[in-house]
C-alpha positions, 0 to 999 in steps of 0.5 A: 935672726939677732936681737939687735938691728943690723945695718943692711945698706942705704936707699938708692931710690924709693917709692911708696911701694918699695925701694932699693938699697945699695950696699958693698958687702954681703954679711953672713945673715944679711941680706936674706930673702924674705927678711923683715927690714925697716927705715926711719922716715920722719916720726914713723918707721917703714917696714919692708921685705927683702925680695931680690938681691943683685950684683950690679954690672961691673965693667971689669967682669964683662971684659973678663967673661969675653976673654977666651981664657981667664988666668986663675989670679984674675978669678981670685982677684975678682972674688976679693973685689967689692962689687956693688950690691942692690937689694930690693924691698917691698913696703908692707906697712909702717909703725908710728907711736908703737902702733903697727899699720899694715898698709903703705906708709904716707911717704917713702924713705929719702935716698941715703936713709939707713936700712936695718934689720928688724928685731925679733920683737918688731917682727912679732909685733908686725905679724900679729895680723896678716893684712900684709899678706894681700900686699905681697899677693898683689906685688907685681915685681916680687915673687909673691908666693915665694916671699910669703913663704919665706917671710912667714918662716922668718916670723914663725922662728922669732916666736917661742917654739911652742907658738910657732906651729899655732902662728903658721896655722893661723897664717895658713887660714888667712891665706886660704881665705885670700886664695879661696878661688885659687886652690893650686896656688894656695897649695903651692904656698902652704907647702913652702911655709913649712919650716926647713 
């Protein structure tokens, strides 16, 4: 995670609960599953988590894969082509005038708005509380358990090394409270939270 925002792409479509981003190139560290991203909307910034990356259907690839044989030069050419990429983001909150809110924003972002990664300081500020975990747990389209674990691991590494374990323990306690009726699911998430 870098100290300055990295452009991820632009909004293709959006709703209050999530949006899709389009881009043409995968950067080395973006997009990454569970990464915190933001988009400006009026006088506030919407915060979301990347939960899916798809290479959009390419008509040439469809033709190539149906062929009996594929010349090596075609495969090499395909690896050089810029295939459109679609990234799905779950909205987990927003910030306005320096105040963080961990609930849905008043309005979704507009199409073609630019999406950038959050800085480590922004991730730390957003994850001081864990209300956003309930939003992830209730997400219908996102792989919630994996997304919680990935986002918490990312939030942990933004903190000084001496604070990372305490952060993950606090997050684990909140998850234990939220998932007290589902200990099997809780155990699965807690096992995934451990930094890799």
